[in-house]
N, C-alpha and C positions, 0 to 999 in steps of 0.2 A: 722118527724111527722108534720102534718098540724095543724094549730091552729084552735080551734073550733070557730064557728060564735060568734061574739061579742067580741072576744079577739083580741088584737093587739100585734104582735111581731115586735120589732124594727129591721129592716134589718141591721142597723149600730151598733148593739150591739157588744161590744168587747167580747173576750173569758172570760176575768175575770168577766165582768158584767153578762154574761150568767151563768157562774159557780155559782156566788153569788145568782142569782135569782133561779136557780135550787136547790141549797143547802137550801135556805129558804123554797121552796116548799116541798121538801122531803129530809131531812138531812140524812136519813138512808142509802140511796143508795151510796153516796160517802164514807161514813164511812165504809160500807160493802166492798166496793172496796179496800179501804186502808187496812182493816183487812185481806182480801183475799190475797192481795199481800204480806203482812207481813208473813202470814202463808206459802206461797210459798217460800219466802226468807228463812225462818227458816228451811224449809225442805231441801233446797239446802245447808245450813250451816251444818246441821246434816249429809247430804250425804258426804260432804267433810271431816267431822270429823270421818267418819266411824262408825256411830251409826245408824244402819238400823231400830231399833225399834223406836227411836225418830223421824227418818225421816218419817216413816209410820204414826206416830201419827200426825205430822204436815201436811202430805198430806191428811189425813182424816179430820183434822180440816179445811183445805182449801176447801174441797168439802162441808163441812157443812156451812162454812161462805159464800161460793158462792151461796148455796141454799137460805140462809137467805137473801142475797142481791137481788136475783131474786124475792123472795116473797115481799120484801120491794118495789121493782120497780113496781111489778104488783099492789100491794095495793095502792101505792101512785098515780099511774096513773089512777086507776079506782074509787073505792068508797072511798079511803082514803081521798081525798080532800073534798068530801061531808061530811064525818064524822068530819073532822077538822073544817069545816065551821059551822056545827050545834053545835058542843060541845064547841068550843073555839072562835068562831066568827072570825076565820082567813080566810081572802079572798086571792085569788091568787094575787101575786104582778103584774102579767101581766094585770089583770083586772083594777087595780087601776092606773097603769101607762099609760093606753090607751089614754085618752083625751089629756094629756099634750104632749104625743109623737106625736099624730096626728097633732097637731098644728105646731110643729117644722118640721114635715114631709111635711106639706102643704107649709110651707115657703121654704123649700129646693126644693120642686118640682117646685115652682114658679121661683126660682133662676135658676134652670136647664133649664126651658122653655125659660127664657130670654136669656141665654147663647146660647141655640140652635138657637133661632131666629137670634141672632147676627151673628153666623157662617153661617147661610143660606144667610143672606144679603151679607156678604163678598164673598161667593161663587158665588152668582148671579152677583155681580159687576165684579168679575174676568172673568166670562163667557161673560159678555157684552163687556169687554175690549178686550178679545180675538177675539170675533166676529167683533168688529170695526177694528181691525188690519188685520183680515182675516186669523187668525190662527186656527179657530174653526175646529177641526177634521183633521187638516193637520200638526200635530206636527211632525217635523223632527229632528233627532239627527245626527249631523255631527261628525265624528270621524274616527279612522283608521278602514279599512275594515279587516274582519277576513278571508275572502275567498281569497285564493291564485289564481293567474291566472292559466288557464288550462295548459299552457306551463310548468310552474314550477312543477305542479303535474306529468306530463308525465316524466320530467327529473328525478324526485325523484324515480318514479317507475322503470325507466330504471337502475338507480344506484343500487337500491335494488335487482332487478332481476340479474344483473351482479355479485353482491357480493355473491348472493346465488349460482350461477353457479360456481364461483371460490372456494367456500368453500368445504371442504372435508367431511363435515357431523358433526353432533353434537357429535359423539363419540370422535373425535379427538380434538374438542374444550375443552372437559372436561380434557384432558390429558395435556393441556398447549401448544400444538403445535401452534406457532404463525407465523412461516415463511413458505411460500409455493411458489413454482415456478409457472410460467405461465401455465405450462401444467398440473397442478394439482398434481404433485408428490412432495414428501417431499424433502427438501434440503439435508437431510442425505443420501437419495438414490443417489442423483447426485454426492456426494463426493465419494461414494464407486465405481462408474463406472470410474472415472477419475484416 
């Protein structure tokens, strides 16, 4: 949700601070959420206990409590704040915290600007030093080459193709036949003929 004009929301607000602020603005929503979860938990307990009537009661209670929570959310976000302001003089906490937060925000922004300018000066110095040395745009990295010479690639391909020619096929590999003669026949066949 976006903040209305004139209100300031601190971007550095922690989860606990935000929960406390929202709870002060409309306490019925978190209470309704807790009650709804409690009813759901009780229905699960009754389901495990094997009491279907009690489980249905708690499921119906969950639906009712969830409806009340949604109504509280809608009332609190629309005209509920206006009514609280008129009848009780309660103002939103985000309106009252605005000016003090903007001062700290301005200080933080100024600090960030100074740090950014410092980083920019350092980067310009590094660029000037590189240009003076003559390295600007000519960065080279020396190390081992990953490309193999063409002769080695050809030798590897020849070894692979020769091994494929000498193999008997994938069906015999799966049976565990590891020895083969130079003519492609199995050694067991050569022992039968002799």
